[in-house]
SEMARVEX-921367 format. One record per residue (C-alpha): residue number from 1; residue in one letter; chain; x, y, z. Coordinates in steps of 0.001 Angstrom, whole numbers. Example, Ala and Ser with C-alpha at 12.3 -4.5 7.8 and 13.67 -1.06 7.14 Angstrom:
<sites>
@k->1, r->A, c->A, u->12300, v->-4500, w->7800
@k->2, r->S, c->A, u->13670, v->-1060, w->7140
</sites>
This chain:
<sites>
@k->1, r->M, c->A, u->-7, v->-294, w->-12
@k->2, r->M, c->A, u->1735, v->3512, w->-1113
@k->3, r->L, c->A, u->1993, v->5634, w->1986
@k->4, r->L, c->A, u->1280, v->9408, w->1075
@k->5, r->P, c->A, u->3442, v->11664, w->2780
@k->6, r->T, c->A, u->305, v->14154, w->4313
@k->7, r->H, c->A, u->-1556, v->15073, w->7025
@k->8, r->H, c->A, u->-4378, v->13384, w->6159
@k->9, r->F, c->A, u->-3253, v->9691, w->6679
@k->10, r->R, c->A, u->-2642, v->8028, w->10660
@k->11, r->D, c->A, u->-1167, v->5362, w->11796
@k->12, r->I, c->A, u->-2632, v->2284, w->12919
@k->13, r->E, c->A, u->-755, v->-672, w->15007
@k->14, r->R, c->A, u->-1260, v->-3431, w->17060
@k->15, r->K, c->A, u->2295, v->-3316, w->18100
@k->16, r->P, c->A, u->4159, v->-462, w->19916
@k->17, r->E, c->A, u->7159, v->-446, w->17866
@k->18, r->Y, c->A, u->5803, v->880, w->14797
@k->19, r->L, c->A, u->4656, v->3510, w->16643
@k->20, r->Q, c->A, u->8036, v->4419, w->17339
@k->21, r->P, c->A, u->7396, v->5122, w->21119
@k->22, r->E, c->A, u->10718, v->6267, w->21834
@k->23, r->K, c->A, u->10239, v->9380, w->20086
@k->24, r->C, c->A, u->7877, v->10636, w->22022
@k->25, r->V, c->A, u->8042, v->12365, w->25321
@k->26, r->P, c->A, u->6164, v->11537, w->28234
@k->27, r->P, c->A, u->3207, v->13699, w->28570
@k->28, r->P, c->A, u->3664, v->17037, w->30536
@k->29, r->H, c->A, u->1964, v->17258, w->34136
@k->30, r->P, c->A, u->-1579, v->18684, w->33568
@k->31, r->G, c->A, u->-1984, v->22702, w->34744
@k->32, r->P, c->A, u->-3514, v->23693, w->37776
@k->33, r->V, c->A, u->-7174, v->23571, w->37653
@k->34, r->G, c->A, u->-8196, v->26680, w->35492
@k->35, r->T, c->A, u->-5412, v->27593, w->33635
@k->36, r->M, c->A, u->-6251, v->29749, w->30686
@k->37, r->W, c->A, u->-6500, v->28442, w->27225
@k->38, r->F, c->A, u->-4927, v->30689, w->24699
@k->39, r->I, c->A, u->-3148, v->29725, w->21125
@k->40, r->R, c->A, u->-436, v->32183, w->20087
@k->41, r->D, c->A, u->-996, v->32589, w->16346
@k->42, r->G, c->A, u->-80, v->36264, w->15264
@k->43, r->C, c->A, u->-2834, v->35920, w->12366
@k->44, r->G, c->A, u->-5501, v->34647, w->15110
@k->45, r->I, c->A, u->-4646, v->37575, w->18140
@k->46, r->A, c->A, u->-4475, v->40298, w->14896
@k->47, r->C, c->A, u->-8312, v->38833, w->13971
@k->48, r->A, c->A, u->-9326, v->38650, w->17248
@k->49, r->I, c->A, u->-8484, v->42353, w->17803
@k->50, r->V, c->A, u->-10095, v->43570, w->14647
@k->51, r->T, c->A, u->-13261, v->42045, w->15522
@k->52, r->W, c->A, u->-13002, v->43334, w->19204
@k->53, r->F, c->A, u->-12600, v->46863, w->17296
@k->54, r->L, c->A, u->-15068, v->46787, w->14530
@k->55, r->V, c->A, u->-17735, v->45914, w->17719
@k->56, r->L, c->A, u->-16724, v->48496, w->19224
@k->57, r->Y, c->A, u->-17007, v->50991, w->16044
@k->58, r->A, c->A, u->-20315, v->50060, w->16173
@k->59, r->E, c->A, u->-20912, v->50701, w->19286
@k->60, r->F, c->A, u->-19340, v->54084, w->19257
@k->61, r->V, c->A, u->-21609, v->55034, w->16189
@k->62, r->V, c->A, u->-25283, v->53575, w->17755
@k->63, r->L, c->A, u->-24858, v->55444, w->19968
@k->64, r->F, c->A, u->-22682, v->59061, w->19712
@k->65, r->V, c->A, u->-24337, v->59415, w->16517
@k->66, r->M, c->A, u->-27443, v->58024, w->16343
@k->67, r->L, c->A, u->-28664, v->57157, w->19678
@k->68, r->I, c->A, u->-27370, v->60211, w->22027
@k->69, r->P, c->A, u->-28221, v->62643, w->19913
@k->70, r->S, c->A, u->-32033, v->61767, w->19278
@k->71, r->R, c->A, u->-35036, v->63320, w->20589
@k->72, r->D, c->A, u->-36982, v->60695, w->21188
@k->73, r->Y, c->A, u->-35626, v->59418, w->24424
@k->74, r->V, c->A, u->-37950, v->55876, w->24780
@k->75, r->Y, c->A, u->-36681, v->54953, w->21681
@k->76, r->S, c->A, u->-32995, v->56182, w->22809
@k->77, r->S, c->A, u->-33498, v->54058, w->25887
@k->78, r->I, c->A, u->-34894, v->51140, w->24410
@k->79, r->N, c->A, u->-32552, v->50545, w->21394
@k->80, r->G, c->A, u->-29450, v->51460, w->23899
@k->81, r->I, c->A, u->-29968, v->49063, w->26249
@k->82, r->V, c->A, u->-30854, v->45982, w->23572
@k->83, r->F, c->A, u->-27947, v->46769, w->21501
@k->84, r->N, c->A, u->-25358, v->47296, w->24153
@k->85, r->L, c->A, u->-26734, v->43703, w->25980
@k->86, r->L, c->A, u->-26347, v->41496, w->22574
@k->87, r->A, c->A, u->-22597, v->43300, w->21900
@k->88, r->F, c->A, u->-21840, v->42303, w->25244
@k->89, r->L, c->A, u->-23306, v->38873, w->24961
@k->90, r->A, c->A, u->-21599, v->38482, w->21606
@k->91, r->L, c->A, u->-18283, v->39899, w->23328
@k->92, r->A, c->A, u->-18668, v->37162, w->26457
@k->93, r->S, c->A, u->-18856, v->34256, w->23829
@k->94, r->H, c->A, u->-15822, v->35462, w->21418
@k->95, r->C, c->A, u->-13833, v->34987, w->24645
@k->96, r->R, c->A, u->-14973, v->31991, w->26242
@k->97, r->A, c->A, u->-14884, v->30618, w->22641
@k->98, r->M, c->A, u->-11011, v->31701, w->22229
@k->99, r->L, c->A, u->-10134, v->31193, w->25644
@k->100, r->T, c->A, u->-11455, v->27838, w->26335
@k->101, r->D, c->A, u->-9931, v->24273, w->26083
@k->102, r->P, c->A, u->-11587, v->22953, w->22360
@k->103, r->G, c->A, u->-11245, v->19633, w->23637
@k->104, r->A, c->A, u->-6894, v->18601, w->22761
@k->105, r->V, c->A, u->-6253, v->15625, w->23688
@k->106, r->P, c->A, u->-3516, v->14270, w->25750
@k->107, r->K, c->A, u->-102, v->15693, w->24028
@k->108, r->G, c->A, u->3018, v->12605, w->24075
@k->109, r->N, c->A, u->651, v->10078, w->25071
@k->110, r->A, c->A, u->1977, v->8178, w->22569
@k->111, r->T, c->A, u->4860, v->6372, w->24650
@k->112, r->K, c->A, u->5935, v->2786, w->25188
@k->113, r->E, c->A, u->4333, v->2146, w->28877
@k->114, r->F, c->A, u->1163, v->3796, w->27841
@k->115, r->I, c->A, u->347, v->1661, w->24672
@k->116, r->E, c->A, u->1673, v->-1498, w->26314
@k->117, r->S, c->A, u->-830, v->-856, w->29663
@k->118, r->L, c->A, u->-3567, v->-553, w->26871
@k->119, r->Q, c->A, u->-2716, v->-4788, w->26661
@k->120, r->L, c->A, u->-3867, v->-4359, w->22595
@k->121, r->K, c->A, u->-5502, v->-8105, w->21640
@k->122, r->P, c->A, u->-5562, v->-9501, w->18185
@k->123, r->G, c->A, u->-7640, v->-6956, w->16048
@k->124, r->Q, c->A, u->-7142, v->-3979, w->18390
@k->125, r->V, c->A, u->-5599, v->-800, w->17326
@k->126, r->V, c->A, u->-4465, v->2379, w->18349
@k->127, r->Y, c->A, u->-4041, v->5471, w->16533
@k->128, r->K, c->A, u->-954, v->8005, w->16867
@k->129, r->C, c->A, u->-559, v->10965, w->15663
@k->130, r->P, c->A, u->3001, v->11562, w->14558
@k->131, r->K, c->A, u->2907, v->15330, w->15038
@k->132, r->C, c->A, u->1874, v->15455, w->18304
@k->133, r->C, c->A, u->2556, v->12090, w->19331
@k->134, r->S, c->A, u->-783, v->11607, w->20935
@k->135, r->I, c->A, u->-2789, v->8226, w->20833
@k->136, r->K, c->A, u->-6144, v->9726, w->18764
@k->137, r->P, c->A, u->-9588, v->8767, w->20068
@k->138, r->D, c->A, u->-12395, v->8336, w->17306
@k->139, r->R, c->A, u->-13733, v->11804, w->15450
@k->140, r->A, c->A, u->-9913, v->13534, w->16510
@k->141, r->H, c->A, u->-7957, v->15832, w->13987
@k->142, r->H, c->A, u->-4616, v->17266, w->14141
@k->143, r->C, c->A, u->-4487, v->21342, w->13986
@k->144, r->S, c->A, u->-1301, v->22385, w->12596
@k->145, r->V, c->A, u->-2262, v->26273, w->14191
@k->146, r->C, c->A, u->-3116, v->24372, w->17876
@k->147, r->K, c->A, u->-178, v->21818, w->17456
@k->148, r->R, c->A, u->-2671, v->19613, w->19182
@k->149, r->C, c->A, u->-5349, v->17073, w->17989
@k->150, r->I, c->A, u->-8576, v->18513, w->18962
@k->151, r->R, c->A, u->-11900, v->15964, w->20038
@k->152, r->K, c->A, u->-14782, v->16720, w->17266
@k->153, r->M, c->A, u->-12993, v->19505, w->15481
@k->154, r->D, c->A, u->-14866, v->20971, w->13122
@k->155, r->H, c->A, u->-12909, v->24016, w->12018
@k->156, r->H, c->A, u->-9833, v->26147, w->13253
@k->157, r->C, c->A, u->-11436, v->30135, w->13430
@k->158, r->P, c->A, u->-8790, v->32480, w->13204
@k->159, r->W, c->A, u->-11841, v->35056, w->14486
@k->160, r->V, c->A, u->-11880, v->33193, w->17748
@k->161, r->N, c->A, u->-7931, v->32479, w->17683
@k->162, r->N, c->A, u->-8990, v->28854, w->18520
@k->163, r->C, c->A, u->-10100, v->25400, w->16973
@k->164, r->V, c->A, u->-14223, v->25222, w->17272
@k->165, r->G, c->A, u->-13924, v->21542, w->18878
@k->166, r->E, c->A, u->-15988, v->19488, w->21404
@k->167, r->N, c->A, u->-15929, v->21833, w->24208
@k->168, r->N, c->A, u->-16254, v->26085, w->23134
@k->169, r->Q, c->A, u->-18577, v->24896, w->19840
@k->170, r->K, c->A, u->-21867, v->26282, w->22207
@k->171, r->Y, c->A, u->-19587, v->29670, w->22676
@k->172, r->F, c->A, u->-19030, v->29752, w->18647
@k->173, r->V, c->A, u->-22690, v->29325, w->17984
@k->174, r->L, c->A, u->-23620, v->32120, w->20109
@k->175, r->F, c->A, u->-20966, v->34147, w->18974
@k->176, r->T, c->A, u->-22182, v->33945, w->15351
@k->177, r->M, c->A, u->-25680, v->34063, w->16749
@k->178, r->Y, c->A, u->-25164, v->37586, w->18322
@k->179, r->I, c->A, u->-22831, v->39313, w->16198
@k->180, r->A, c->A, u->-25581, v->38369, w->13478
@k->181, r->L, c->A, u->-28081, v->39998, w->15587
@k->182, r->I, c->A, u->-26231, v->43664, w->16537
@k->183, r->S, c->A, u->-25486, v->43640, w->13002
@k->184, r->L, c->A, u->-29513, v->43085, w->11847
@k->185, r->H, c->A, u->-30116, v->45553, w->14928
@k->186, r->A, c->A, u->-27605, v->48031, w->13619
@k->187, r->L, c->A, u->-28993, v->47979, w->9858
@k->188, r->I, c->A, u->-32489, v->48745, w->10979
@k->189, r->M, c->A, u->-31235, v->51682, w->13269
@k->190, r->V, c->A, u->-29012, v->53124, w->10290
@k->191, r->G, c->A, u->-32780, v->52674, w->7978
@k->192, r->F, c->A, u->-34933, v->54638, w->10016
@k->193, r->H, c->A, u->-31833, v->57363, w->10949
@k->194, r->F, c->A, u->-31476, v->57791, w->7319
@k->195, r->L, c->A, u->-35455, v->58498, w->6937
@k->196, r->H, c->A, u->-35596, v->60889, w->9944
@k->197, r->C, c->A, u->-32766, v->63011, w->9284
@k->198, r->F, c->A, u->-33158, v->63326, w->5331
@k->199, r->E, c->A, u->-36917, v->64357, w->6511
@k->200, r->E, c->A, u->-36790, v->66724, w->9039
@k->201, r->D, c->A, u->-33258, v->68296, w->10411
@k->202, r->W, c->A, u->-30615, v->67264, w->7756
@k->203, r->T, c->A, u->-32559, v->69734, w->5006
@k->204, r->N, c->A, u->-31903, v->72617, w->7711
@k->205, r->L, c->A, u->-28620, v->72020, w->8008
@k->206, r->L, c->A, u->-27934, v->71499, w->4346
@k->207, r->Q, c->A, u->-29493, v->74912, w->3790
@k->208, r->A, c->A, u->-27563, v->76333, w->6748
@k->209, r->Y, c->A, u->-24717, v->75582, w->5117
@k->210, r->G, c->A, u->-25433, v->76709, w->1895
@k->211, r->L, c->A, u->-25662, v->73496, w->522
@k->212, r->T, c->A, u->-29113, v->73373, w->-1349
@k->213, r->R, c->A, u->-29176, v->74402, w->-4887
@k->214, r->E, c->A, u->-31924, v->76956, w->-3680
@k->215, r->G, c->A, u->-29805, v->78496, w->-515
@k->216, r->T, c->A, u->-26355, v->78061, w->-1900
@k->217, r->A, c->A, u->-27275, v->82235, w->-3708
@k->218, r->E, c->A, u->-27957, v->83522, w->-354
@k->219, r->A, c->A, u->-25783, v->81959, w->2157
@k->220, r->Q, c->A, u->-22686, v->83037, w->-248
@k->221, r->I, c->A, u->-24169, v->86562, w->77
@k->222, r->S, c->A, u->-25177, v->86285, w->4287
@k->223, r->L, c->A, u->-21808, v->85077, w->4855
@k->224, r->H, c->A, u->-19743, v->87622, w->2163
@k->225, r->E, c->A, u->-21915, v->90032, w->4219
@k->226, r->K, c->A, u->-21112, v->88739, w->7721
@k->227, r->K, c->A, u->-17756, v->87139, w->7345
@k->228, r->Q, c->A, u->-18914, v->84794, w->9673
@k->229, r->P, c->A, u->-20169, v->80836, w->9652
@k->230, r->P, c->A, u->-23434, v->79824, w->9948
@k->231, r->K, c->A, u->-24825, v->78586, w->12874
@k->232, r->V, c->A, u->-26848, v->75606, w->13436
@k->233, r->S, c->A, u->-28759, v->74447, w->15987
@k->234, r->S, c->A, u->-27249, v->71980, w->18370
@k->235, r->T, c->A, u->-30865, v->69943, w->18288
@k->236, r->E, c->A, u->-30232, v->68332, w->15462
@k->237, r->C, c->A, u->-30324, v->64214, w->14624
@k->238, r->S, c->A, u->-26251, v->64395, w->14859
@k->239, r->S, c->A, u->-24010, v->65888, w->17231
@k->240, r->F, c->A, u->-21594, v->65756, w->13944
@k->241, r->S, c->A, u->-22002, v->67758, w->10779
@k->242, r->P, c->A, u->-23584, v->66063, w->7505
@k->243, r->P, c->A, u->-20805, v->64703, w->5210
@k->244, r->T, c->A, u->-19280, v->63027, w->8711
@k->245, r->T, c->A, u->-22107, v->61271, w->9836
@k->246, r->V, c->A, u->-23132, v->60012, w->6245
@k->247, r->I, c->A, u->-19433, v->58213, w->6212
@k->248, r->L, c->A, u->-19738, v->57164, w->9689
@k->249, r->L, c->A, u->-23074, v->55546, w->8702
@k->250, r->I, c->A, u->-22435, v->54392, w->5333
@k->251, r->L, c->A, u->-19054, v->52164, w->7086
@k->252, r->L, c->A, u->-21519, v->50688, w->9649
@k->253, r->C, c->A, u->-23558, v->50096, w->7217
@k->254, r->F, c->A, u->-21065, v->48247, w->5147
@k->255, r->E, c->A, u->-19384, v->46477, w->8499
@k->256, r->G, c->A, u->-23270, v->45630, w->9209
@k->257, r->L, c->A, u->-24498, v->44054, w->5654
@k->258, r->L, c->A, u->-21012, v->42021, w->5814
@k->259, r->F, c->A, u->-20691, v->40272, w->9027
@k->260, r->L, c->A, u->-24848, v->39573, w->9019
@k->261, r->I, c->A, u->-24298, v->37778, w->5950
@k->262, r->F, c->A, u->-21069, v->36032, w->7148
@k->263, r->T, c->A, u->-22112, v->35202, w->10822
@k->264, r->S, c->A, u->-25801, v->34038, w->9564
@k->265, r->V, c->A, u->-23880, v->31563, w->7187
@k->266, r->M, c->A, u->-21680, v->30383, w->9869
@k->267, r->F, c->A, u->-24528, v->30122, w->12572
@k->268, r->G, c->A, u->-26687, v->27993, w->9789
@k->269, r->T, c->A, u->-23832, v->25240, w->9117
@k->270, r->Q, c->A, u->-23043, v->24797, w->12972
@k->271, r->V, c->A, u->-26467, v->24157, w->14072
@k->272, r->H, c->A, u->-26792, v->21415, w->11018
@k->273, r->S, c->A, u->-23541, v->20399, w->11921
@k->274, r->I, c->A, u->-25079, v->19979, w->15538
@k->275, r->C, c->A, u->-28209, v->18299, w->14466
@k->276, r->T, c->A, u->-26476, v->16154, w->12126
@k->277, r->D, c->A, u->-23712, v->15362, w->14341
@k->278, r->E, c->A, u->-21173, v->15563, w->11843
@k->279, r->T, c->A, u->-18436, v->18034, w->11963
@k->280, r->G, c->A, u->-17281, v->20185, w->9170
@k->281, r->I, c->A, u->-14359, v->18098, w->8894
@k->282, r->E, c->A, u->-16231, v->14967, w->8664
@k->283, r->R, c->A, u->-18444, v->16359, w->6275
@k->284, r->L, c->A, u->-15806, v->17188, w->3941
@k->285, r->K, c->A, u->-13858, v->13786, w->4215
@k->286, r->R, c->A, u->-17324, v->12190, w->4141
@k->287, r->K, c->A, u->-17027, v->8364, w->3098
@k->288, r->H, c->A, u->-19237, v->5972, w->2201
@k->289, r->Q, c->A, u->-19636, v->3642, w->5003
@k->290, r->P, c->A, u->-22227, v->3853, w->8133
@k->291, r->R, c->A, u->-21284, v->5786, w->11539
@k->292, r->E, c->A, u->-23530, v->5518, w->13981
@k->293, r->R, c->A, u->-24960, v->8742, w->14982
@k->294, r->R, c->A, u->-26802, v->10160, w->18090
@k->295, r->G, c->A, u->-29965, v->11706, w->17908
@k->296, r->S, c->A, u->-30238, v->15291, w->17049
@k->297, r->W, c->A, u->-31819, v->16253, w->19797
@k->298, r->K, c->A, u->-29301, v->14733, w->22180
@k->299, r->S, c->A, u->-26707, v->15873, w->20109
@k->300, r->V, c->A, u->-28105, v->19825, w->20788
@k->301, r->K, c->A, u->-28526, v->18327, w->24258
@k->302, r->E, c->A, u->-24972, v->17939, w->24907
@k->303, r->T, c->A, u->-23883, v->20814, w->22925
@k->304, r->F, c->A, u->-25539, v->23459, w->24963
@k->305, r->G, c->A, u->-25690, v->21956, w->28107
@k->306, r->G, c->A, u->-28832, v->19875, w->28950
@k->307, r->D, c->A, u->-32591, v->20556, w->28694
@k->308, r->F, c->A, u->-34086, v->23835, w->26908
@k->309, r->S, c->A, u->-33659, v->26742, w->29014
@k->310, r->L, c->A, u->-31961, v->30518, w->29211
@k->311, r->N, c->A, u->-28739, v->29102, w->29731
@k->312, r->W, c->A, u->-28500, v->27911, w->25893
@k->313, r->F, c->A, u->-28257, v->31537, w->25265
@k->314, r->N, c->A, u->-25887, v->31994, w->28123
@k->315, r->P, c->A, u->-22367, v->32634, w->27379
@k->316, r->F, c->A, u->-20887, v->31803, w->30960
@k->317, r->S, c->A, u->-23022, v->28455, w->31371
@k->318, r->G, c->A, u->-20836, v->25279, w->29424
@k->319, r->P, c->A, u->-21901, v->22428, w->27647
@k->320, r->C, c->A, u->-22422, v->18650, w->28949
@k->321, r->D, c->A, u->-19123, v->17661, w->30715
@k->322, r->P, c->A, u->-18033, v->14924, w->28522
@k->323, r->E, c->A, u->-16992, v->11668, w->29990
@k->324, r->P, c->A, u->-12996, v->10988, w->30182
@k->325, r->L, c->A, u->-12072, v->8780, w->27931
@k->326, r->S, c->A, u->-10417, v->5187, w->29738
@k->327, r->D, c->A, u->-7698, v->3289, w->28285
@k->328, r->R, c->A, u->-10030, v->750, w->27456
@k->329, r->D, c->A, u->-11963, v->3796, w->25036
@k->330, r->W, c->A, u->-9262, v->4834, w->23465
@k->331, r->V, c->A, u->-8461, v->1049, w->22119
@k->332, r->R, c->A, u->-12510, v->336, w->21530
@k->333, r->Q, c->A, u->-13430, v->3548, w->20121
@k->334, r->A, c->A, u->-10080, v->2625, w->17144
@k->335, r->A, c->A, u->-10851, v->-863, w->16825
@k->336, r->S, c->A, u->-14296, v->-326, w->16230
@k->337, r->L, c->A, u->-13681, v->2281, w->12764
@k->338, r->S, c->A, u->-10715, v->361, w->11612
@k->339, r->E, c->A, u->-12906, v->-2973, w->11472
@k->340, r->T, c->A, u->-15241, v->-908, w->9203
@k->341, r->D, c->A, u->-12109, v->299, w->6966
@k->342, r->N, c->A, u->-11022, v->-3580, w->6630
@k->343, r->T, c->A, u->-14594, v->-5126, w->5960
@k->344, r->E, c->A, u->-14753, v->-1996, w->2775
@k->345, r->T, c->A, u->-11376, v->-2432, w->1681
@k->346, r->T, c->A, u->-10439, v->-6471, w->1965
@k->347, r->E, c->A, u->-11623, v->-7044, w->-1796
@k->348, r->E, c->A, u->-9140, v->-4069, w->-2851
@k->349, r->Q, c->A, u->-6415, v->-4590, w->-651
@k->350, r->S, c->A, u->-5722, v->-8109, w->-42
@k->351, r->E, c->A, u->-2777, v->-8209, w->-2550
@k->352, r->E, c->A, u->-1275, v->-5629, w->-868
@k->353, r->R, c->A, u->-1732, v->-6119, w->2808
@k->354, r->K, c->A, u->-709, v->-10136, w->2596
@k->355, r->D, c->A, u->2672, v->-8448, w->4147
@k->356, r->E, c->A, u->1103, v->-6334, w->6756
@k->357, r->D, c->A, u->-592, v->-8507, w->9255
@k->358, r->S, c->A, u->650, v->-5737, w->11838
@k->359, r->V, c->A, u->160, v->-2672, w->10195
@k->360, r->E, c->A, u->-2035, v->-508, w->8596
@k->361, r->V, c->A, u->-2394, v->2864, w->7267
@k->362, r->T, c->A, u->-6041, v->4545, w->6478
@k->363, r->D, c->A, u->-7505, v->8128, w->5334
@k->364, r->E, c->A, u->-9058, v->9437, w->8013
</sites>
């Protein structure tokens, strides 16, 4: 069987010698409880900073351009509370998605002692990641940015500077949902603001500055005679000049529309992945063998942390804690998958595997 030098292949071994456990250093001692997870990736850190900057820019335009100068205090108060609440939940979800361990497999546990302690029987196999020297459980994939194998890895998202995996998928879903909601809310407020200002206030401002056809000549004569700028009422719909206000609102419209489309698509794909119990990587590498899947509702409850409640929308409550894998789980999960692979490829690879009784390589 030809071995391709790509990360899409993993080693399967019934004998610990083939896994080269002597090249694996013992796993480090686990850190103290509550240790923060943070990926030191320049691109991811820059994207996370840009994300916060864009949210804060939207906050600035909504508050200081549209709501605070408004003379309708009820409208300003209600929209200000709703927008700030959604923005806070979006940034909190972003922090939880970025600083939560997505489900990293213990690094460097493919040691000779650990493999021998599994006491592999005929027909049983274990999977090893040659990059992080870890025994890989089922549905785990290696991330080249995090440099770790992640359980139920969906993808690596630079906007949260982290992988989306088993432990932080809820926070990523909430992040995309809240960003989509504040984008939609901002677009609606910008639309009302444009209509209100053009209809009532900006007409007076343009006339005061002599920017209308009828008022241009009159304003020029007035300025020439009085030698002073026109006075504008401070009770207008914006504390900024009309050109500055238009530029700020147009930029906010562009940002809101772009992120509304992007986060809505991401939210839909994530919900679909949860309901079908199939990650993005598994969907891209889908094989033609059946795989046992949990019911959609069970998968949703495990991701969001139990039965439906307000905690589903709370970024400060976590998902259901996954049961830690025991020594038997490492072997049984790998064996069940390899048996499925062997059943399908027996006829095609029977000749190539005559001398490979104890070594197999299969595509993930």
